[in-house]
Phi, psi and omega in degrees: 000132179280163184299323181294326177294316179297324182294314179297314181299320180297321177291335181271316188280330182295309176294330177298315179298320176297320181290324178295315178297319183293316182295320181290324176294322177294322179294318179297317180296317175298315179295327180293324177301328182279322188248358186299321181300318180295317181298321181291316181297327181261006179052051181294130181289152180303323181297322177296318179293319178297319180296324180298316181283338171292320178296325184286336189302314182301317180286328178289328184304322182295338177268324185267336183294320178305311182291327174296320174301314182296312181294318180298321179295309183295320179292320179297314179296321176297320182293321181291322181288321183297327179265013179060023180284326178296322180292319180296320182292317181290327178294334180280359175103006178271127182282164177294326179295322177297325180294331186279346185302307181298327178290320179290324176295320178296316180296320179297317178299317179300314181298318179294318178301309184289327177300315177301317178296321182297325184268352184233290190274319192301311181305315185293314185291326177295320179294321180291326179292322177294318178296324179297314180294319181299326182283348177274344183282144187293327182276005182243124185264181179297351179301342178300343179284356185232152166247126184260143175056050181279136174236145177213131183247109179268093185290331179295315184256012172057050183227128181246128181250146171223114187242125180288325183209122181242119179281114186290347182259306186262356178060025174280150183248142171232139181062071186259134168228127178232129180248116175269117182258160172278165181303330182278000177097354176279152183287134176259306182226144173239116184246131176240141177211146182290325178208161177222146179224151185251108181237139171047040172083010178213161179273142171240128177252143184236143184058065191263140168235136180230134179233123179274154183228152176273186183293347179256015177070019175270133180301138175230149178070183182274161179281129181267126181244130179221143178291331175200157180212133175269127183257071186293335185269358180277131184270346179301141176235165177303330179300325178301315182287328179292326177300326177288331184272320190283150170293141180304338176301341183256017178245146176279171180299320179299318179290327180287326174297320178288326176295319177300312182296329181277352180235069183292345183268007178300150177291162181298321180291320176297313180299319178296320181297314183289323180296317178299315177299325183295310180293324179295327175302321182280328186278322188304314186298335184279003174297332177299314178293322184296310182293336175290316175302325177282323186286330183299300179296326178294318182293323180290332181283326186255004187299325185275358187259001173113156182288327180301321177297320180295322176295322179295319178294322178297318182291316177302316178295319182299304186291320181297316180299309183292331172294314178297319178299311180297318180294317180299314181293326174300314175303319179293316180291338174269010176064027175268342173227160177287151181303322181295313180293323183290327180285321190260348184304313179300318177298318183297315181294317180290329176292318180296320178297316180293320180294322177298315180298322176293321179296319179294330175300325183282000000 
């Protein structure tokens, strides 16, 4: 990395770090106003509260990092312009386009990082944070650790599950009934088990009874009883059951796609709503790169007019972009736009605006 790249990045990353810390602290203060009463009533230890906000950070990052990138970029360019460093750098033969490369590379790294968090850590930590808050409320008992009367339909393998009690922590099942159907929809086997456990990538059922059926769903033969049975051919995992229990807000785009494939009989509107959320999971992290493309020409044009103008532009861009994002996703969920277009349209429009500005700079 050349010296000039390090210099530009330092002027960009330092204010970005301050903005990121400030925005997250504002979020923590706002969230505390909502949940402080529950924490006090249940005498939640400080370590537990700290862990709760640590869980929230990955999911919150996707919303606060883009505005932090834009503010850090505008402030950094203003600092360089105020000290006439931009003029000196250009006089030495370095083009404006060359100056933007380290900033764009950093924004690209941020986008990739947030995408990885969105697909791996963020859904799980958000779910754990939500469970923690629910457990602090007086009217919520420890039963939140279980899902009662859970049903799951594996349409690909023609298998219907009905579970009386599903442990969300250990994934143990109580009161299991599984109906294996033929492709024509008639029942082949009806399996009952007192409990089920997931070991080594497969389900084990205990105290099992199995009843076979003919093509007319009438029982045939004797009831088979076994103390335990290994279901090696079953593809279901605890994650499939969790998808039925969890709010879609706690699922990654990959998990939402799997949910859609497993529920082919969903209505068109429900499928559109989930598909929009799925594509939005993928589109949102790339806002970091998009706002950098927009902010560079904007910042260079306004750098000599003061930092306040840059802050105003950042705030207007932030609220305008999120309004456009919400409106576009609403159009997608109402089936007026395709899910792919509704999720990516705001990014495309802001990218085009930024590219036009960069071309004019040259």
